[in-house]
N, C-alpha and C positions, 0 to 999 in steps of 0.2 A: 121461573126466570133466572138466568145466570147472573150472579152479582158481577158488577163491573170491576175489572182490575186494570188500572192505568199506571203506567210507569211515569213517574215525575221526579226529576232531580235525583235519580238513583234509588228512589223509594217506590214501593207499590201502594197505591191508594185503592183501597177496596171499598166500594160503595154498595151498601145493602139496599136492594130495591125489590124485595119480594112482594111488597104491597106499599101503598102510599105512606103508611106510618110504621111499617115493619112490625105489624102484629105477629106474634110468635105462634105459629101453627105448623102443621105437618109440612106444608110447602116451604115455609121459612127454614125449618130444620133441615130439609133436604137441600135447599140452596146453600146453607152454611157448610154442610158437609161437602157438597160438590165443590164449593169455592176453596175450602182448605185442602181438599184432595188435590186440586189443581196447583195450589200454592206449593204443597209438598213435592209434587211431581215436577213442576216446571221452574219454581223459584226457590229452591232449597236455601234456607237460612236468611233470605232477604228480609229486611225490616218491612213492616206494613203499617199503614195508617187505616184504621177501620172507622168508617163514618156512615151516616144515614143520608137522608134527602129531605129537603123542605124544612119544616119546623119540628121534625121528630127524628131522634136517633132510633129509638124503638119504644112503642107504646106498651110493650109487655105482652102477656098472653092474650091470644084471641079468645075473648069471652065466649063467642058463639060456638066455636069448635071445641075448646077445651072444657068449658062448663058442661056442655051436653055430654061429652065423654065421661066426665067425672060423676055426673048424676047417675049414670048407669054402670059405673065401674065396680068390679069386685076388688077385693084386697090385692089379688094377684095382678089385675089389670093396672091398678093405681101404682103399685110398686114397680111394675115394668115401665110405666110412663115416666115416673120420676127418674128411673135409671137412664132412660133414653134422653131425658132433658139434661141430666148431669153430663152425659157424654157430649152433648152439644156445647155446654158451657166449658167443658174441659178442653175442647178443641181450641178454644181461644186462650184459656188460662194457661195451659201447658204447651202451647205452640212453641216449637223449637226455633224461635226467632223473636225479635223485638216486635211488640204489638202496641202501637200508640193509638189510643182512642181519641178521635176528633169528634167530640160529643156535640153535634151541630144543633141539637134541640132537645125536646122533652125525652126523659128516660124514666119510665115508670116500671115498677115491679120487675118482671123479668128483663126489661130493658135496662134497668139500673144494675141488675146482677150482671148482665152482659158487659156493661160499661166497666164494672169493677173487675171483670176478668182481664181487662187490658192492663199491660204493665204500667202505662203512664196515661193520664187522662187530662185532656184540655177541653174546657167548657167555654161557652159564650158568656160575655159579660152581662147579657140581658136576654130576655125572651125565651128562657127555658126553665123547666121545673124538673126536679128529680124526686123520686119517692120509692121506698120499699113498702108498698101499700097492700101486700098480700093479706096480712092478718085482718084488717077491717073488711075485706071482701070474702072472708071465710076460707082462706088458704093458709094453713100453718106453715111457717117457714122451715123448709127441710134443713137438715144438718149441714150439707155442703155450703149453702148460701148464708146460713148463720155464721159459719166459720170464716167464709170469705169476707163477709161484712165486718166481722170482728178483726180480721187481719188488716183490712183496708182502712177501717174507720176508727178502730180501737173500741174497747168495750162500751164506754159511755155513749158514744155516738151510735154505735151499732144497736145497742139496746133501745135507744130512743127511736131510731129510724124504723126498726123492725116491729117493736111492740105497739107503737102509736100510728105508724103509717102516714106521717105528715108529709106534706109537700114542701120542698125547699127550693128557694131561688139560688142563682149561681153563687152569690156571696156566702150564704150559709153553707152550701154544699162544698165550697172551697175551704171554708174554715173547718169543716168536719173531716176533710181529707178525701172526699169523693172526687174532687178535681185537684190535680196538682197545680194547675195554673188556669187563668182565664185570658181570653183574647176576644176582641170584637168578632161577632159572629161571622163576618165576611172573611176573617183571617184565621179562623180556627183550624181549617185544613192546612193552610200555609204554614202555620206555626207547628202543627203536628209533623209536617214533612220535614221541617228544620230539625225537630227533635230526633225523628227517625234517622235522618241523614247525618246526625252527629256521630254515629258509630262507624268507625273505620271497618271496611270489609275484613281486614286482618284481625279484628277483635270479635268477630261474630262467634267463633267457637268459645271464647272466654265468656262472652255474654250469655250464651245458651247454657253453658255449664254452671255459671253462677246463678242464673235464673232457676235452674233445676234445684240447686242447693237451697236457695231462698224459699222455694215452694215446698220442699220436702216436709217440714214440720206441719204445715197446713194440710197437705194431702194425707199425712199419717194420722192427724187428728180426725179428719173426715172419715177415714177408714175405721178408726177406733170407735167413734161415737155413732156412726150410722146404724150398725146392728142393734145398738141399745135403744136409740131414740126413734129410729125409723118406723117401727110398728105403731108407736103412739101418734106419730105424724099422720100415718095412713088412717088410723082410727078417728082422729079429729077431722080429717079431710072428708071422710065418708059419713060422718054423723049427720043426723037430721038438722042439727043447728048449723053445721057447715053448709049443707045444701040450701038452707033457708037464707043464710048470709049471702051466698053467691047469687041466689035468685033476686034478692033485694038489690045487690050491686048491679046486676044486669038490667033490672028494671029502671034503676036510677040513671044508668048510662043512656038507656033508650029514651028516657024522659028528657034528658039534657039535649040529645040529638034532635028531638021533636021541637024543642023550644028554639034551638039555634037554626 
């Protein structure tokens, strides 16, 4: 399904709608690339607001699809998959435009990573949770997302979020730097439009150039550390313990769905 692109008050509101909670799977990745291809082709440099639908911004990886793949993956397969996933996040992180995240609801794991890829993030005052819960479900955090979290949250919060995988409400997420500001859920998109619209069209080149400079140390650190740590990440991912942790997480999720 093509993501919706709506022009509002001089800004482009992009609504992710790959599935009800924007689980990240092959279809979601294809939709993201198709959307950003269209943005680059038809709306060069224009600020965007990236948001989800309903009570979720993005629930993170699609357990069914991704876990099944990882359980059968070779080292080469897993390395290639991580590379493709980083390309997806990079489309948002390095987009040559302002990207304001209107985080309308829950942002878990890859959903939280996607949110952090936005230049500025506005969350709801209530009704949403955020977490980097990869480690507890058996997925070691790859270098690009460790470094992104360190950049966005600072070392103290990044280490707590990554290593313990706890869920945070809007207030704690705001204090950690995950959100820049909060607004009532019904006004999150409206507020994001106001932020995106605050940039004069004449300042777009200055914004893009400055954004590139701000990101340069982060991207260089990712390039430097990935070859050193990446093999250990894949080893832990494909280990028997990693597979068992993912199986346990998948069973626990299925049990919760049965109860509810």
